[in-house]
N, C-alpha and C positions, 0 to 999 in steps of 0.2 A: 922470334921465329920458333914455332912449335914443331918438333921433329918426332918421327915414329921410330920405334925399334921393333924388331921381330924376335919373338921367343922361339925356342926349338920346336915348340908345338905348332909353330906357324900362326899362332894367334898374334894379331897386331894390336899393340896398345901404345898409348901416347906417353912420352916422357916430358914432363913439364918442369921448368926451372922455377925457383921461388919468384923471380921477377915476373914470369908469366902468370903464375898462380895469383899474384897480388893484383893483377889487372882485372880479375873477375870478382863480382859479388857472389853471394851464395847461390842465387838462382842461376847465375851464369855457370858456376861450377857444376851445379846439378844438371844443367843441360848437357854438359860434356859427358857426364856419367851416363845419362839416358841414351846418348848417341854412341856410347861405348868407345869414346875417344880417350877416356881415362877411367880408372877404377877408384872407388872410394878408398880402397887400401892405399893407393898411391897418394891420394890427397892427404890422408892421415900421416903418411911418412913425411911429406913435405912440411906439414904443420909441426910435426915433432921436431924435425931438423931445425925449423925456424925457432921454435920454442927453446930448444937447447942452446941455440946461438944467442938469443936476445934476452931470455928471461933472467939470466944472472945479472943483467944490467937493470932491467925495469922492475923485476920482482912482481909480476902480474899473476902468475900461476903459483899457488902455494901448495897444491896437492896434485901432481901429475897422475893421470889415469891412462897412460899410454897403452898398457896391455889391454885394458877394457876397450879403448878406442879401436885398437887393431881387430879385436874379436868382433866388435859391433860392425866395423866396416866390412869384414869378410862375410858377415851374414846379412848385410844390408840389402834392401830391395832397391835396385837401381832406378826403379820407376816411382819411388816415393818422392815426396815434395822436395826434399833436400839431398836425396841420393846417397845417404851414408857418409856425408862429408863431416869433417871435424867441427866440434862445437865446445864451448866452454860454459860452465855453470858457476854462477856466483855462490860463494860459500857462506850463505846467510840463512834465508828462510826455506830454501828448497832441499829436499832430501833425495839422495840417490842411494838405493838399497845397497848395503855392504860397504859403504864408503864413509870416511870421517866427515863430520860437519862441525866445524869449530866456531863459526860466527865471530872470528877474530879474537876469541877469548881463551886465555890459558886454562881456565877451569874446565873447558870442554875438549881438552886434547884427547881424551879417551872415549869420546862419544862416537858411536857408529850407528848410522841410519839403518833401520830395520825394513823399511819399505820406501817406495817411490812416492813423492808428492804427485798430485794430479797433473800439475804442469809438466813435471818430468816425464810422466807417462805419455803426455802429448808430445813432448820433445822426441821421445823414442818413436812414436807413430809417424811423426813428420819426417823421420829419416836421418837423424843426427847420430854421430858417433862421439861419445863424451871423452874429450881429450884431457880434461882436468877441471879443477875448481879454482876460482879466482879470489884474490885478496879483497878483504873488506875491513873497515874499522870495527872495533868491538861493538857487537849488537847493532851495527849500522848507525851509530849515534852521531857521527860527525860528517861534515861535507868534504872531508879529505880522508885518504886511506893510508894511515900510519900506525897500525896496531903494534903494540909492544911484542906480541907473540911472533909476528912474521916480519916486522919492519915495514918501511914505507914503500909503496908502489911509486915508481918514477915515471914522469911524463915522457913519452917517446919524442916529443918535439923539443924538449929540453929536460934532461934527466935531473937537473937541480930543482925542477918545478913540480908542483902537485899534479896528480892525475885526477883530482877531484874525488868525491865520495858520495854515497858509500859504495857505488859500483866502480870504484877506481881501477881495480884489477881487471875487470872486463873491458873497461874503456881503453886502458893502456895496451892490453893484448890485441884488441882489434886495430887500434891505431898503428901498432907495430907490425901488423900483417900476419899474426899467428893464425887467426881465423877471421872470416869476413864479418861475422857477428857473434855476439855472446850474450848470455842471459844477464839481466839486470833487474833491479827492483827499485821502487821509488816511494818513500814515505814522507819526504819533505823536499824532494828534488833530486833523488839519488840516481835516476836515469839521466835526467837533463843536465845536471852539473858535470858529470864526467863526459857526457856527449860534448858539451861546450869546451871543456878543458882539452879534449883529445881530437877535436875536429871531426866529430861524428854526428850522425842523426840519431835522435832518441825521443820516443814518444811515451808518455805515461798515459795509459788508457783510462777510461772512465771507471769509477767505482762500480764493482760488480761485473765488469767485462770479462775478467778471468778469475776462475776459482782458485782460492788459496789453500784448498784442502790437501791432504787429509788433516794434518795436525792443526791448521789454523782455519777459523771461519772468517774472522776479520783480524787484521793486524794493525796495531796503532789505531784502534777504534775506527777502522775503515779508511785510514789515510793511505795504506800501502797497496800498490799494485805491482805485479810482476810483468816483465816484457823483456826488452833487449836494447842494446846499442848496436848500431850497424853502420856500414859505410854507405849503403844505398837506401833510398826510400822504399823501393819495391821489396827488398828483403824484410824490412820491418813490417810492411803491410801483409806480406805472405805469412810471416810467422804469427802475426796476430790472428789471421784467418785460421791458422792451424791450432792455436791454443785457447782461443776465446770460447766463452760459453760456460754456463753454470754446472755445478755438480750437486747431487743430493745433499741437503743440509746447509747449503750456502745461505748466509744471512742477507746477502745483497744479490739481487738478480736484476739485470737490465735487459731491455728488449734487444734481440739480435739485430745486427745491421741488415738493411734491406738487400744488400748484395755484398759479395766478398770485397774486402778492402782492396785487394789486388786489381779488381776490375774497376774500382772507382778511380784509380790512377790514370785511366784512359780518358777520363772526363775532365773538361775544363772546369775550374772552380767557379766561373762566372764572376760578376762584379761583387766583391766583398766590401763590407763596411768595417774598417779596421781602425780601432783606437790605439794610439801609442803613447808611451810616456817614458821620459828619461829622469823622472823624479824618484829618488830613493825613498822607500816607504818609512824608513826610520829618520829621514832628514839628513842622512850622510851624503857624501859625494860619490857619484858614479864615475869610475875611471873614464878618461877621455876616449880610450879605445872602445869601451863598451857603448858609450854615447855615439861614437862614430859608426859602430856596427848597426845600431838601431836607425840612425839617420840615413845611412846608405840603403838599408833595407827598405825604409819607408819610401825613398825616392824610386827604388826599383819597383816596388809594389804599385806606385802611381803610374809608372811607365807601362806596367802590365794591365792597367785599366781599373785598378781598385781604388776605392774611395778611402783615403787615409787622412786622419786628423789627430792632432794632439788632444788628449782629454784627461781630466783628473780620474784616476782609477778608483774603483769602489772598495778600496782596501784601507784599513787603519793600522797604525803601528801596534795598537793593543791586540789586534787579531793574532799577531805573531808573539809579541813579548809577554802577553798574559795568557791567552787562550790556547795557542798551539804549544807553547813551551810547557804548560801545565800537563798536557798529555804526555810529553816527552818525560817529564819527571815521573809520572805514574808508571809509564811503561818500563822505564829503566829500573824502577824499584821492583816491578814484577819480574823483569829479566833476572835480576840478581837473586830474588827469592826462588825462582825456578831453578837457577843454577845451584842454589843451596840444596834443593830437593834432590837434584842429580848427584851431588857430591855426598849427600848424607850428613852434611854439617853446614853451618853458616859460611857463606862465601867471604873470603878475606882478601887482603891486598896481594896475596900470592896468586889469587885467582882472577882478579879483575883490576883494571887500571884505576889510578886515582881519579881521573876525570869521570869515568863511569861510576865509581863509588860515590863521588860527590853529587852527581845527578840523581842517583838512586836514593841517597840520604835526603835530598830535597823532596823526592817523591814520598818518603816516609814522614817528612816534616809537615806536609799538608794533610788535610782531612778528606774523607770521601765527599763531603759537601763541596769542598773547593774544586775537586776534580769534576764533579757533576755540574757544578755551576759554570765552569769555564767550557766544558764540553757543550753545554747548551748555547753558548755564544757562537759556536760553529754554525748553527742554524740561522742566527741573526745575520751573520756575514753572508751565508749562502743566499738568503732572500735579497740582500742588498746587491749581490753579484747577479742574481737572476734578473732583477729589474734592469741592470746595466745591459744585459744581453737582449733586451727588447729593442735596444737602439743600435747595437753593434753585433757583428758576427764574430769578431776576434779581438783579442787584446794582444798587442805587441810590446814587449820590453826586452831588455837584455836578459840573458839567462842568469848571470851572476854579476856582481858589481865590479869585478876586475879580471884581467887575464890571469892565467895560471900563476899562482904565487909561490914563493920559495918554500920548499919542504920544511916543516917545523914551525912556520910562522903563526899558525893558529893553535898550536899545542898549548895545554895548560902550563903556566909558568911554574918555576920551583916553589914560589910563595903560595900559589894556589894549591899545589899538591900537598904542601905542608899543612895548610889550613884544613884540607879534607881529612888528613890522617889524624890531626888533633881533634876535629869534630867527631870523628868516629870513635876514637879512643875514649873521649870524655862524655860521649852521648850528647854532644852540643849541636844537634841537627838544626835547631832554631838559629844558631849563629850564622849558618850558611845563607839564610834568607836575605841577609843584608847584601849579598853578592849577586842576587838574581838579576837586577837591572844590568849590572856589568856583564854578566854571562850572556844575557839576551842580546845586548848590543854587540858583543863579540861574535856570536853565532850569526845573527841576522844581518849584520853589516855586510857580510859576504853574500848572503842569499836573501835579498830583500823581497823577492817575488815568487820563488818556486813553491813554497809551502801552501800558498792560498789555494791552489788547485787540488792539493791533497785534502784540505779541509772541506772543500765544496764537493769533491768527487769529480771534478771536470777533467777532460782530456787536455793535455798540454805537451808541447813538443819543443825541443831545442834543435835549431837548424844551423849548420856551420857556414855562416855568411861572411866571416871576416877573419883575416889574419893580420897580426901586428907587423911592423917593419922588421922586428927581430924574429919573426916566424912563429909566434904563438897563436893558436886558434882562439876565436871568440865567437860564441854562439848567440843567437837571438832566440827569444821564446815567444811562441804563439799559444794562446789558451782559448779554447772554444767552449760553447755551452755543453752541458752534460749530454753524453751520447753522440756527440758530433765529431767523432774521429774521422768520418768521411770528409768533412770540410778540411781538416788539417792535412790529411793525406793528399787531397787534390792540390791544395796550395803548395805543399812540400814538393810534389812532383813538378809543379810549374816553376818553382824556384830552382830546383835541381837542374832543370833544363835551361833556364835563363842564366844561371851562374853555377856551372858544374863544379863539384868539389872532389870527385873521385880521383882526379889526377894529382891532387895534392898529397904528397907522401911524406910521412915522418921518417927521416933517415937516421934511425937510432943504430 
């Protein structure tokens, strides 16, 4: 029950409990602000109180910006899209002027952003108050969020389990109810993985849908896109409407949508042709809970009138273990080189983690020819996938291969860390090459599907369609042809109505 209180000035305003706050998505809260039933400042205070209560447990926010949020809320336009309500920004690629940006890396502890990223400018215009910055693995390199600098982010559904990565801090914060949505980015699944782990909705937009400026034109050779994780589909659609579009100098530009994504949610998706698979791209086993999630979703889709059939996917193991991972090697090497420029000396193990250094050393062990050759294979895969979409509208798989796993399970072993230190000390980069297949199997065993959409530039979403008997969320993933976020949003809205998930709450 929402109650009113009266100030001495006789102005009436609404007092909201956290339990009431959590019932609303971001657009719902914005509606209350517009109707003057609550102020942005009050919403920020609720979010701060919740953050102070739960963040010591889940470790989602690594840099609070409470004073900034309060000031932004006081000056917010109540008629803006999101009405000045609290919002969290992932501490990786985005810059907020005057604040630290650490990217999960000890070497960047003294880095202060001098200006806003273009997306951050658009966040401001949309009417958000920046509550803080969220945890991420070093340089966003892993599908779990356990940086040495800040420690692991814990899953609100079970604090012994991973919140996913690399947007794990944002995913955990939203699942814990601190804010209804938070910024996230995705270079190999980093929006969709934490969405799956935390019982949230998350869509990676098409390449070129959102500008990555000012400092970046393309990130990970075009694989990365910014957006968010959210509790509701409509919040995600509204935010994409607010931040989509190119900026001068962007290397990738895609045609604007025919109508706002928020409007497309009102339209039925029609009868879609959907291919699904429960086959692991590396030949490993998919956890039975993930298989069940896909099979249940396929049956629901059929009941909603869609044409669903099992089909072999247009992906190959080598797409991940040869072509995608080569890009990661090269980008990690570049990240460590840029860190050295910032520090004014070569980066060392006091600056970056052993796992990061090992990947960077592999990037230095290969040639420019190797990098260019494997980058060209992305086009080969994209053409293969493009032909597949002549027959189907969507691909359905599990988002990841298992429910949220115990924290630390995918971390480098002590032996792997020792090998990296020896290789760096003795200049034996070539010796690490013998471990590439083992490294690829370890990484992509958990994420056998997500990175393909990053390579092709297609939009892809994780939808929270299943929970295990012990209460862990499991997402399923839909991928559409390039530029067809509209199809994904319409289907997501249909699924949200058919099997609502907003009522499922992580009681951390």
